[in-house]
C-alpha positions in Angstrom: -12.6 3.8 -74.0 -12.8 0.8 -71.6 -15.9 0.8 -69.5 -13.9 0.9 -66.2 -12.1 4.1 -67.4 -15.4 5.7 -68.4 -16.9 4.9 -64.9 -13.9 6.6 -63.3 -14.5 9.7 -65.4 -18.2 9.8 -64.6 -17.3 9.5 -60.9 -15.6 12.9 -61.1 -18.8 14.6 -62.5 -22.1 15.4 -60.9 -25.4 13.8 -62.1 -26.3 16.8 -64.4 -23.1 16.2 -66.3 -24.0 12.5 -66.5 -27.2 13.5 -68.4 -25.1 15.6 -70.9 -22.6 12.8 -71.3 -25.5 10.4 -72.1 -26.4 12.5 -75.2 -23.0 12.2 -76.8 -23.6 8.8 -78.4 -25.5 5.6 -78.1 -22.6 4.0 -76.4 -22.3 6.7 -73.7 -26.0 6.6 -73.3 -25.9 2.9 -72.6 -23.1 3.3 -70.1 -24.6 6.3 -68.4 -28.1 4.9 -68.0 -27.0 1.7 -66.4 -29.1 1.2 -63.2 -26.1 0.7 -60.9 -24.9 4.2 -61.9 -28.0 5.8 -60.5 -28.1 3.5 -57.5 -24.7 4.9 -56.8 -26.1 8.4 -57.1 -28.8 7.7 -54.6 -26.2 6.3 -52.2 -24.3 9.6 -52.4 -27.3 11.6 -51.3 -28.3 9.1 -48.6 -31.5 8.0 -50.3 -30.6 4.4 -50.9 -31.0 1.8 -48.1 -29.1 -1.4 -49.0 -31.1 -3.5 -46.4 -34.4 -2.5 -48.0 -33.0 -3.1 -51.4 -32.1 -6.7 -50.4 -35.7 -7.3 -49.7 -36.5 -7.0 -53.3 -36.1 -10.7 -54.1 -37.0 -10.6 -57.8 -33.9 -8.5 -58.5 -31.5 -9.7 -55.8 -28.5 -10.5 -58.0 -27.0 -7.1 -57.6 -27.5 -7.2 -53.9 -25.5 -10.4 -53.5 -22.4 -8.4 -53.9 -20.8 -8.0 -50.5 -20.7 -4.2 -50.1 -20.2 -2.9 -46.5 -23.0 -0.6 -45.5 -20.5 1.7 -44.1 -19.2 2.4 -47.6 -22.5 3.4 -49.1 -21.6 7.0 -49.1 -18.0 6.4 -50.1 -17.5 7.5 -53.6 -14.4 5.4 -54.0 -16.3 2.2 -53.8 -16.4 0.6 -57.3 -19.9 0.2 -58.8 -20.7 -3.5 -59.4 -21.4 -4.2 -63.0 -23.9 -7.0 -62.5 -27.1 -5.6 -64.2 -27.5 -6.0 -67.9 -29.1 -3.1 -69.7 -31.4 -5.6 -71.5 -32.8 -6.9 -68.2 -36.6 -7.4 -67.9 -38.9 -4.4 -67.3 -38.7 -3.1 -63.7 -41.3 -3.5 -61.0 -43.9 -0.8 -60.8 -42.6 2.4 -59.2 -44.2 5.4 -57.7 -46.2 7.2 -60.4 -46.5 10.5 -58.6 -43.7 11.9 -56.5 -44.3 14.2 -53.5 -42.9 17.7 -53.6 -42.0 17.5 -49.9 -38.3 16.9 -49.3 -38.8 14.5 -46.4 -41.6 12.5 -48.0 -39.9 12.1 -51.3 -37.0 10.3 -49.6 -39.4 7.9 -48.2 -40.9 7.2 -51.7 -37.7 5.6 -53.0 -38.5 2.0 -54.1 -35.0 0.7 -53.8 -35.3 -1.0 -57.2 -32.2 -0.4 -59.3 -34.2 0.0 -62.6 -36.2 2.9 -61.0 -33.1 4.6 -59.5 -32.6 7.2 -62.3 -36.2 8.3 -62.3 -36.3 8.5 -58.5 -33.0 10.4 -58.4 -34.4 12.9 -60.8 -37.5 13.5 -58.7 -35.4 14.0 -55.5 -33.1 16.3 -57.4 -36.0 18.4 -58.6 -37.2 19.0 -55.0 -33.9 19.2 -53.1 -31.8 21.3 -55.5 -33.9 24.5 -55.1 -33.9 24.3 -51.3 -30.2 23.6 -51.3 -29.3 26.5 -53.6 -31.5 28.8 -51.5 -29.8 27.6 -48.3 -26.3 28.2 -49.4 -26.8 31.7 -50.7 -24.5 34.0 -48.9 -26.6 35.8 -46.3 -26.5 36.4 -42.6 -27.6 33.7 -40.3 -30.4 35.8 -39.1 -31.7 36.2 -42.7 -31.4 32.4 -43.1 -34.0 32.0 -40.3 -36.3 34.6 -41.6 -36.0 34.1 -45.4 -34.7 30.7 -46.3 -37.2 28.4 -47.9 -36.4 25.4 -45.7 -37.2 27.4 -42.5 -40.4 28.7 -44.1 -41.5 25.2 -45.1 -40.8 23.4 -41.8 -41.9 25.0 -38.4 -41.7 21.8 -36.4 -38.2 21.3 -34.9 -38.1 17.6 -35.8 -39.2 18.2 -39.4 -36.7 21.0 -39.7 -33.9 18.8 -38.3 -34.8 16.1 -40.9 -34.8 18.6 -43.8 -31.5 20.2 -42.8 -30.0 16.7 -42.4 -31.2 15.8 -45.9 -29.7 19.0 -47.4 -26.4 18.1 -45.7 -26.4 14.7 -47.4 -27.6 16.2 -50.7 -24.6 18.6 -50.7 -22.3 15.7 -51.8 -23.5 16.1 -55.4 -22.3 19.8 -55.5 -18.7 18.7 -55.6 -18.1 20.0 -59.1 -19.2 23.6 -58.2 -16.4 26.1 -57.8 -18.0 27.4 -54.6 -18.5 24.0 -53.1 -16.3 24.7 -50.0 -18.1 28.0 -49.3 -21.4 26.3 -49.7 -20.5 23.6 -47.2 -19.2 26.1 -44.6 -22.4 28.2 -44.9 -24.5 25.1 -44.6 -22.6 23.9 -41.5 -23.1 27.3 -39.9 -26.9 26.9 -40.5 -26.8 23.5 -38.8 -24.8 24.8 -35.9 -27.3 27.7 -35.5 -30.2 25.2 -35.4 -28.4 23.0 -32.8 -27.6 26.0 -30.6 -31.3 27.1 -30.7 -32.4 23.6 -29.7 -29.9 23.6 -26.8 -31.1 27.0 -25.6 -34.7 25.8 -25.6 -33.7 22.6 -23.8 -31.9 24.5 -21.1 -34.9 26.7 -20.6 -37.4 23.8 -20.1 -35.0 22.0 -17.7 -35.7 24.6 -15.1 -39.5 23.9 -15.0 -40.9 21.6 -12.3 -41.7 18.8 -14.7 -39.3 19.1 -17.6 -39.9 15.6 -18.9 -42.4 16.3 -21.7 -41.0 19.5 -23.3 -37.4 18.4 -22.8 -38.0 15.1 -24.5 -39.0 16.9 -27.8 -35.8 18.8 -28.0 -33.6 15.9 -26.9 -35.2 13.7 -29.6 -34.4 16.4 -32.2 -30.8 16.7 -31.1 -30.4 12.9 -30.9 -31.6 12.7 -34.5 -29.6 15.7 -35.6 -26.2 14.9 -34.1 -26.5 11.8 -31.9 -27.5 13.8 -28.8 -24.0 14.3 -27.4 -24.5 18.1 -27.0 -27.8 17.6 -25.3 -26.2 15.1 -22.9 -23.4 17.5 -22.0 -25.9 20.3 -21.4 -28.1 18.1 -19.1 -25.1 16.9 -17.1 -23.8 20.4 -16.6 -27.3 21.7 -15.6 -27.7 18.8 -13.2 -24.3 19.5 -11.5 -25.4 23.0 -10.6 -28.4 21.6 -8.7 -26.0 20.1 -6.0 -24.7 23.5 -5.0 -27.9 24.2 -3.1 -27.2 21.3 -0.6 -25.7 22.5 2.7 -22.5 20.5 3.2 -21.3 20.2 6.9 -18.1 21.7 7.9 -15.2 19.3 7.9 -14.0 20.5 11.3 -17.2 19.3 12.9 -16.4 15.7 12.1 -14.1 15.3 15.1 -14.7 17.4 18.3 -13.9 16.7 21.9 -12.0 13.6 21.1 -15.1 12.0 19.5 -16.2 11.7 15.9 -19.7 12.7 14.7 -21.2 11.4 11.5 -25.0 11.9 11.9 -24.9 15.3 10.1 -22.6 13.9 7.4 -25.0 11.0 6.9 -27.9 13.5 6.5 -25.9 15.3 3.8 -25.2 12.1 1.9 -28.8 11.1 2.0 -29.8 14.4 0.5 -27.2 14.2 -2.2 -28.1 10.6 -2.9 -31.8 11.6 -3.3 -30.9 14.4 -5.8 -28.5 12.1 -7.7 -31.2 9.5 -8.1 -33.7 12.0 -9.2 -31.5 13.4 -11.9 -30.3 10.0 -13.1 -33.8 8.7 -13.4 -34.8 11.8 -15.3 -31.8 11.4 -17.6 -32.6 7.8 -18.2 -36.1 8.6 -19.2 -35.1 11.4 -21.6 -31.9 10.0 -23.3 -31.2 6.8 -25.2 -29.1 4.3 -23.2 -26.0 4.4 -25.4 -25.4 8.1 -24.4 -24.9 7.0 -20.8 -26.1 10.3 -19.5 -26.9 9.0 -15.9 -23.3 7.9 -15.7 -22.1 11.4 -16.7 -24.4 13.0 -14.2 -23.2 11.0 -11.2 -19.6 11.2 -12.2 -19.7 15.0 -12.5 -21.6 15.4 -9.2 -19.2 13.1 -7.3 -16.0 14.6 -8.7 -17.2 18.2 -8.0 -18.6 17.7 -4.5 -18.4 14.3 -2.9 -14.8 13.1 -3.6 -13.1 16.3 -2.4 -15.3 16.3 0.8 -14.4 12.6 1.4 -10.7 13.4 1.1 -10.9 16.2 3.6 -12.7 14.0 6.1 -10.0 11.3 5.7 -7.3 13.8 6.4 -9.0 15.0 9.6 -9.2 11.3 10.7 -5.5 10.6 9.8 -4.4 13.6 11.8 -5.4 11.7 15.0 -3.2 8.7 14.2 -0.3 9.4 16.6 -2.2 11.1 19.5 -5.4 9.1 19.6 -5.0 5.9 17.6 -8.3 4.4 18.6 -10.1 7.6 17.5 -8.2 7.4 14.2 -9.1 3.8 13.6 -12.8 4.2 14.5 -13.4 7.4 12.6 -11.6 6.2 9.5 -13.6 3.0 9.4 -16.8 4.8 10.1 -16.5 7.5 7.5 -15.4 5.0 4.8 -18.3 2.8 5.8 -20.7 5.7 5.5 -19.6 6.5 2.0 -19.8 2.8 1.0 -23.4 2.8 2.3 -24.0 5.8 0.0 -22.7 3.8 -2.9 -24.7 0.7 -1.9 -27.9 2.8 -1.7 -27.5 3.7 -5.3 -27.7 0.0 -6.2 -31.5 0.1 -5.7 -31.8 2.4 -8.8 -32.4 -0.1 -11.6 -30.8 1.5 -14.7 -28.6 0.2 -17.5 -25.6 1.9 -15.9 -24.5 0.6 -12.5 -24.5 3.9 -10.5 -23.3 2.2 -7.3 -20.2 0.9 -9.1 -19.5 4.3 -10.7 -19.6 6.0 -7.3 -17.6 3.3 -5.7 -14.8 3.5 -8.3 -14.5 7.3 -7.7 -14.4 7.0 -3.9 -12.0 4.1 -3.8 -9.6 5.9 -6.1 -9.2 8.5 -3.4 -8.9 6.2 -0.4 -6.6 3.5 -1.8 -3.3 5.2 -0.7 -4.6 5.5 2.9 -5.9 1.9 3.3 -2.6 -0.1 3.8 -1.4 2.2 6.6 -4.8 2.1 8.2 -5.0 -1.7 8.2 -1.4 -1.9 9.5 -2.4 0.4 12.4 -5.3 -1.9 13.2 -3.1 -4.9 13.7 -0.5 -2.9 15.7 -3.1 -1.4 18.0 -4.6 -4.8 18.7 -1.2 -6.3 19.4 -0.4 -3.5 21.8 -3.7 -4.0 23.7 -3.3 -7.8 23.8 0.2 -7.4 25.2 -1.2 -5.3 28.0 -3.9 -7.8 28.8 -1.4 -10.7 28.9 1.1 -8.7 30.9 -1.4 -7.6 33.5 -2.6 -11.2 34.0 0.9 -12.6 34.3 1.9 -9.9 36.8 -1.2 -10.4 38.9 -0.8 -14.2 38.9 2.9 -14.0 39.9 2.2 -11.5 42.6 -0.6 -13.5 44.1 1.4 -16.7 44.1 4.4 -15.0 45.8 2.1 -13.5 48.4 0.5 -16.8 49.1 3.8 -18.6 49.5 5.1 -15.7 51.6 2.2 -16.1 54.0 2.8 -19.8 54.3 6.5 -19.2 55.1 5.9 -16.3 57.4 5.6 -18.4 60.6 8.6 -20.5 59.9 11.8 -19.8 62.0 14.5 -18.6 59.6 17.3 -20.0 61.7 15.6 -23.4 61.9 14.8 -23.3 58.2 18.5 -22.8 57.4 19.6 -25.8 59.4 16.9 -28.2 58.4 16.3 -27.1 54.8 17.9 -30.1 53.1 16.4 -32.6 55.4 12.9 -31.0 55.1 13.1 -30.8 51.3 14.1 -34.5 51.2 11.2 -35.5 53.3 8.8 -33.5 51.1 10.0 -35.3 48.0 10.0 -38.8 49.5 6.9 -38.9 51.7 3.8 -40.6 50.3 1.5 -38.4 48.3 -1.4 -39.5 50.4 -0.2 -37.3 53.1 -0.7 -34.3 50.9 -3.9 -35.4 49.2 -5.6 -36.2 52.5 -4.9 -32.6 53.6 -6.3 -31.2 50.4 -9.9 -30.7 49.7 -11.3 -31.6 46.3 -13.1 -29.0 44.3 -15.9 -30.0 41.9 -15.2 -29.7 38.2 -16.2 -26.5 36.5 -19.5 -26.8 34.7 -19.6 -26.4 31.1 -22.2 -24.7 28.9 -22.9 -23.9 25.3 -21.6 -20.8 23.6 -25.0 -19.4 23.1 -25.3 -18.6 26.8 -28.2 -20.8 27.5 -26.7 -21.5 30.9 -24.4 -19.5 33.1 -20.8 -19.8 32.0 -18.4 -21.0 34.6 -16.0 -18.4 35.7 -12.3 -19.2 35.8 -11.4 -19.9 39.4 -9.1 -17.5 41.0 -5.9 -18.7 42.7 -6.4 -20.2 46.1 -4.8 -18.4 49.0 -4.0 -19.9 52.4 -6.8 -19.6 54.9 -5.3 -17.5 57.8 -8.6 -16.9 59.6 -7.9 -19.7 62.1 -4.3 -18.4 62.6 -2.9 -21.9 62.0 0.1 -21.4 59.7 3.0 -23.9 59.1 5.6 -23.7 61.8 8.3 -25.8 60.1 9.9 -25.8 56.7 8.5 -29.3 56.0 4.9 -28.2 56.8 5.4 -25.0 54.8 6.6 -27.0 51.7 3.7 -29.3 52.0 1.3 -26.4 52.2 2.9 -24.7 49.2 2.7 -27.9 47.2 -1.0 -28.2 48.1 -1.6 -24.7 47.1 0.1 -25.1 43.7 -1.8 -28.2 43.0 -5.1 -26.5 43.8 -4.1 -23.5 41.7 -3.7 -25.7 38.6 -7.3 -25.2 37.7 -6.7 -21.4 37.5 -3.5 -21.3 35.5 -5.3 -19.7 32.6 -8.5 -17.8 32.4 -11.7 -17.8 30.3 -12.2 -14.1 31.1 -8.8 -13.3 29.7 -9.6 -15.3 26.6 -12.8 -13.3 26.2 -10.9 -10.1 26.6 -8.5 -11.1 23.8 -11.3 -12.3 21.5 -13.2 -9.0 22.2 -10.1 -7.0 21.2 -9.8 -9.1 18.0 -13.5 -8.6 17.3 -13.2 -4.8 17.6 -10.3 -4.9 15.1 -12.2 -7.1 12.6 -15.2 -4.8 12.9 -13.0 -2.0 11.5 -12.1 -4.2 8.6 -15.6 -5.4 7.7 -16.3 -2.3 5.6 -13.5 -3.3 3.3 -14.0 -7.1 3.0 -16.9 -6.8 0.5 -14.8 -4.7 -1.9 -13.4 -6.4 -5.0 -9.9 -6.3 -6.2 -6.8 -5.6 -4.2 -8.6 -3.8 -1.3 -10.8 -6.8 -0.5 -7.8 -9.1 -0.7 -5.8 -6.8 1.6 -8.7 -6.8 4.1 -8.8 -10.6 4.1 -5.1 -10.8 4.6 -5.1 -8.4 7.6 -8.1 -10.1 9.1 -6.1 -13.3 9.1 -3.2 -11.4 10.7 -5.5 -10.3 13.4 -6.7 -13.8 14.1 -3.3 -15.3 14.1 -1.9 -12.6 16.4 -4.7 -13.2 18.8 -4.0 -16.9 18.8 -0.3 -16.2 19.4 -1.2 -14.3 22.6 -3.9 -16.8 23.7 -2.0 -20.0 22.8 1.8 -19.9 23.5 1.6 -16.8 25.8 -1.3 -18.0 28.0 -2.9 -21.4 27.5 0.3 -23.4 26.7 2.2 -21.6 29.4 -0.5 -22.6 31.9 -0.5 -26.2 30.8 3.3 -26.4 31.0 3.2 -25.1 34.6 0.4 -27.5 35.5 2.3 -30.4 34.1 5.4 -29.4 36.1 3.2 -29.3 39.2 1.9 -32.8 38.4 5.4 -34.1 38.0 6.4 -32.6 41.4 3.3 -34.0 43.0 3.8 -37.5 41.5 7.5 -37.5 42.6 6.4 -37.8 46.2 5.4 -41.4 45.9 7.1 -44.5 44.6 5.4 -46.6 42.0 4.5 -49.2 44.6 2.6 -46.6 46.6 0.3 -45.5 43.8 -3.3 -45.8 45.0 -6.6 -44.4 43.9 -6.1 -41.5 46.3 -2.7 -40.6 44.9 -3.8 -40.6 41.3 -7.4 -39.3 41.3 -6.9 -36.0 43.1 -4.2 -34.4 40.9 -5.7 -36.0 37.8 -9.2 -34.6 38.6 -7.8 -31.2 39.2 -5.9 -31.3 35.9 -9.1 -32.3 34.1 -10.8 -29.2 35.5 -8.0 -27.2 33.8 -8.7 -29.2 30.6 -12.4 -28.2 30.9 -11.3 -24.6 30.9 -9.1 -25.2 27.9 -11.9 -26.9 26.1 -14.2 -23.9 26.7 -11.6 -21.6 25.3 -11.3 -23.8 22.2 -15.0 -23.6 21.8 -14.9 -19.8 22.1 -12.2 -19.7 19.4 -14.2 -22.0 17.1 -17.3 -19.8 17.5 -15.2 -16.7 17.0 -13.8 -18.1 13.8 -17.2 -19.1 12.4 -18.9 -15.8 13.3 -16.1 -13.2 12.8 -14.1 -14.6 10.0 -16.2 -17.0 7.9 -19.6 -15.3 8.2 -18.2 -11.8 7.0 -16.3 -13.7 4.3 -12.8 -12.8 5.5 -12.0 -16.4 4.8 -13.7 -19.1 2.8 -14.9 -22.2 4.6 -13.8 -24.3 1.7 -10.2 -22.9 1.6 -8.3 -25.1 4.0 -4.9 -23.6 3.1 -5.3 -20.1 4.5 -3.0 -18.9 7.2 -5.9 -18.5 9.7 -7.0 -22.1 9.5 -3.4 -23.3 9.7 -2.9 -21.3 12.9 -6.2 -22.4 14.3 -5.2 -26.0 13.8 -1.8 -25.3 15.5 -3.8 -23.9 18.5 -6.0 -27.0 18.6 -2.9 -29.2 18.2 -1.2 -27.4 21.1 -4.3 -27.9 23.3 -4.5 -31.6 22.3 -0.8 -32.1 22.9 -0.9 -30.3 26.3 -4.0 -32.2 27.4 -2.4 -35.5 26.2 0.8 -34.7 28.0 -1.0 -34.1 31.3 -3.3 -37.0 30.9 -0.3 -39.2 30.0 1.1 -38.4 33.4 -1.9 -40.2 35.0 -1.9 -42.9 32.3 1.7 -43.6 32.9 1.0 -44.3 36.5 -1.9 -46.6 35.7 -0.1 -48.5 33.0 3.1 -48.6 34.9 1.3 -50.1 37.9 -0.5 -52.5 35.7 2.8 -53.7 34.2 4.2 -54.2 37.7 1.2 -56.3 38.6 1.5 -58.5 35.5 5.2 -59.0 36.1 4.7 -59.8 39.8 1.6 -61.9 39.6 1.6 -63.6 36.2 3.1 -67.0 36.9 4.9 -69.0 34.3 2.5 -71.9 34.9 -0.6 -69.8 34.2 -0.3 -70.2 30.4 1.9 -73.3 30.5 0.3 -75.5 33.2 1.8 -78.8 34.3 0.1 -82.0 33.4 -0.3 -84.4 36.4 -1.9 -87.8 35.9 -3.2 -86.6 32.5 -5.1 -83.8 34.2 -4.5 -80.0 33.9 -4.0 -77.9 37.0 -5.5 -74.5 36.3 -5.4 -71.3 38.4 -5.0 -71.9 42.1 -4.3 -75.6 41.5 -7.9 -76.3 40.6 -9.5 -77.6 37.4 -11.9 -74.8 36.6 -11.2 -72.2 33.9 -11.2 -68.5 34.7 -9.1 -65.4 34.4 -5.8 -65.3 36.2 -5.2 -63.2 39.3 -2.9 -60.9 37.4 -5.6 -60.1 34.8 -8.2 -59.6 37.6 -6.0 -57.2 39.6 -5.1 -55.1 36.5 -8.7 -54.7 35.5 -9.8 -53.8 39.0 -7.0 -51.2 39.2 -8.0 -49.6 35.9 -11.7 -49.7 36.8 -11.2 -48.1 40.2 -9.2 -45.1 38.8 -11.4 -44.6 35.8 -14.4 -44.5 38.0 -12.9 -41.5 40.0 -12.8 -39.5 36.7 -16.5 -40.0 35.8 -18.2 -36.6 36.2 -14.9 -34.8 36.7 -14.6 -33.8 33.1 -16.5 -33.6 29.9 -17.4 -36.8 28.2 -15.3 -36.0 25.1 -12.2 -35.6 27.2 -13.0 -38.7 29.3 -13.5 -40.7 26.1 -10.1 -39.7 24.8 -8.6 -40.6 28.1 -10.3 -44.0 28.1 -9.2 -44.6 24.5 -5.6 -43.8 25.5 -5.8 -46.1 28.5 -7.2 -48.9 26.2 -4.5 -48.4 23.6 -1.7 -48.4 26.1 -3.2 -51.5 27.8 -3.3 -53.2 24.4 0.4 -52.4 23.9 1.2 -53.6 27.4 -0.6 -56.9 26.8 1.2 -57.4 23.5 4.5 -56.9 25.1 3.5 -59.2 28.0 2.4 -62.0 25.7 5.7 -61.9 23.8 7.4 -62.6 27.2 5.3 -65.7 28.0 5.4 -69.3 27.1 2.0 -70.6 26.1 1.2 -74.3 25.6 -1.8 -75.8 24.0 -3.0 -76.8 27.5 -2.6 -73.2 28.7 -4.4 -71.7 25.7 -7.8 -71.8 27.4 -6.5 -69.9 30.3 -4.9 -67.4 27.9 -8.2 -67.0 26.1 -10.0 -66.5 29.5 -7.7 -63.6 30.3 -8.2 -62.0 26.9 -11.9 -62.4 27.1 -11.7 -60.7 30.6 -9.8 -57.8 29.1 -12.2 -57.6 26.2 -15.2 -57.4 28.6 -13.4 -54.6 30.5 -12.8 -52.6 27.3 -16.4 -53.2 26.2 -17.5 -51.6 29.5 -15.6 -48.4 28.5 -17.9 -48.1 25.4 -15.1 -47.0 23.1 -15.8 -48.7 19.8 -12.3 -47.8 18.5 -10.8 -50.3 20.9 -13.1 -53.3 20.1 -11.1 -54.5 17.1 -7.8 -54.4 19.0 -9.0 -56.6 21.9 -11.1 -58.8 19.6 -7.8 -59.5 17.8 -6.3 -60.5 21.2 -9.2 -62.9 21.8 -8.6 -64.4 18.3 -4.9 -64.7 19.1 -5.8 -67.5 21.6 -6.6 -69.7 18.6 -2.9 -69.5 17.6 -2.0 -71.4 20.8 -5.1 -73.7 20.9 -4.2 -75.5 17.7 -2.4 -78.8 18.3 1.2 -79.1 17.2 0.2 -81.9 14.9 -1.7 -79.4 12.8 1.2 -77.1 12.4 0.1 -76.2 8.8 -3.1 -74.8 10.3 -1.0 -72.6 12.5 0.9 -71.2 9.5 -2.4 -70.6 7.7 -3.7 -68.7 10.7 -0.6 -66.6 10.9 -1.1 -65.6 7.2 -4.8 -64.9 7.6 -4.7 -61.2 8.4 -8.4 -60.7 7.8 -9.2 -62.9 10.8 -7.4 -60.4 13.0 -9.2 -57.4 11.3 -5.9 -55.9 10.2 -4.7 -55.2 13.7 -1.6 -57.4 13.5 0.8 -57.8 10.6 2.2 -61.1 9.6 5.5 -60.3 11.3 3.8 -59.6 14.6 1.7 -62.8 14.4 4.9 -64.7 13.7 6.4 -63.3 16.9 3.3 -64.3 18.8 3.5 -67.8 17.3 7.1 -68.1 18.6 5.7 -68.0 22.2 4.2 -71.5 21.7 5.7 -74.1 24.0 6.2 -76.4 21.0 7.6 -73.8 18.7 10.8 -75.6 17.8 8.7 -78.6 16.6 6.2 -76.6 14.5 8.5 -73.9 13.3 9.5 -75.6 10.1 6.0 -76.4 9.0 4.7 -73.0 9.9 7.3 -71.2 7.9 6.7 -73.5 4.9 3.1 -72.4 4.9 3.9 -68.8 5.5 6.6 -68.4 2.9 5.4 -71.0 0.4 8.6 -73.1 0.8 8.8 -76.4 -1.1 11.2 -79.2 0.0 13.9 -80.1 -2.5 14.3 -83.8 -3.0 17.6 -85.0 -4.4 17.0 -87.8 -6.8 
């Protein structure tokens, strides 16, 4: 027969039949006694370790075959035919085999040539014990009479012996009673396992179960992997939690208040017991069994999760009647249970107990979180609406009362007949009449947000002083008094206290969300999203509903006030008073912005509702809109004052700048400069403009913060620069008048330097350099073109097109135009030959 067919026949027989088959002939003897045949037999009974066999380097050829260690006990694996019968003599093997079943397994040399002899020795020891164990008898008789129980009293030794007999049973496959033998052997194994479990359950009740319990757990881990011992330990541990006194759910909310101190005490007790049981489990069981995880999972599911659900239901029952109690209690109880989970993080085990507990609790609360967060936002919006409405109502009432007092002494009949005339007089009279009657109020002091100095309170609306009994008696006087009152009340058109109230309301709402922001997954993202909703809603109330509304009203009052005077009547008195009062309002707005900035840093970034690096979030976009609104409102108000200053300056330049200033006549080969003299100096127009600006800017020093004043000065400087550019383009400047032009530009540059605004230096330095454009003689027209194209000399302030326009203001432009353009545009004259 082919050798492969013979091997398949032998696979169906047990090793005793192999020996008989070897006696048939020399050929069958040669086939049967091949070493790999007996290696296969040792694999079947679990006595061959492939890893140890590979360490035998001298005979490693057979071990190069890639045989998965999981298939060692698989009889269907083909036996590799890689060993020749005529191979050299084997390495020395054990000369004397032990009669102990456990020890003889350890004596296997894992050398293929010794496999038959070693199998025979194991068979001789194990076969009698196996036959005795599978004899049909009661389980009680097995314990009393079986040889294996008599030989091994130690539980671990007995477990190893029974485990070996179970593996050895695979060679009994040819027996007719094989299935009955296996069933009886399995019953013996189950009896042994149950006995160990019973002993383990007994020792777990002692004060210090670690030492005795460890012995039985090790036995069960060796015997069946330890799963039954793990289940027993977890079940026994869960019973320990029943002794804890759990507070009644109804006691959570009483007398419209919630109480969590007794619940916290209960959670602390449960946490201590959980930690104790988990640490004990971790010391007794191997890590792969994950017994601590099973312990905490069972304890939470049986006691904690249901209790947590009941507390949440009690909290949610207050949603309609007492929304604040619902929000506070829901957040508090969830935070309490999260603290319980976080406290488990201190237990350093392979399994993350805190994460296990967190997953169980979050699974219960997830359906209730979106409605809860939605209620937080709605409740804040409702409270903010009330705060804003109360402020607006009080402000309107106070203003109406003040105006009513001022009009109370005016004859109604006379008011009807003289109303139009009086109103016209109010609009057309000089503003100085009003400003002289008004008293200036020092600007509100500012302070840092840390409270190092007392924060300035938002001034209340001024009311007419009736203590002297002097009230207006005519409509004209009443209208003047009302306008004065409105002007003075600009500084109180919005309130720091109201801003603080809105921020406090938003902070309370964010506090309720803080317990959720640290959570991972959808819950954490939902908390971040609602935190941004709270912040943006607060800014909607604080910005458009309060601050912007106040600025708009202030700007209207400024327009009404400025309408009283014509442009020619603008003086320092008419500009400084309303502008100073408006800047006081700007101070308040700046303080509110600082409060918002501090709130954003402390209440959104610090708790990680938003990331400081993420500049695309909704909250940062809304914050920028709020800041932009403030900047635009401040700019609009300040522009009212700047328009007066620049408008007056323009009138001065138009009225006082003579055509001969920059294009002086030449008499007897001598130049006549300013005032008909021959000395250089700034023109009268330039001097008057600078004096006007200096006078008005001086009135603002100390009336506002330096940052606001700097912005104001910068805007004045930029508008002055634009005015001068427009003014230059309307002049005719000769080479002779260029020095005078340069004196004026130097004078303006010196004024701008006194403002200490570096952003303006380059612009006015460019104007100084512009004088060179007119100083170059017309004979050097190419130099003019080169200067127009040299943008670096003007520091990028002017483009070539603008410089070309300035060059057109030269008195000799028609003569130099052709040469200048040739240089600028690189034109070459065509010569017809």
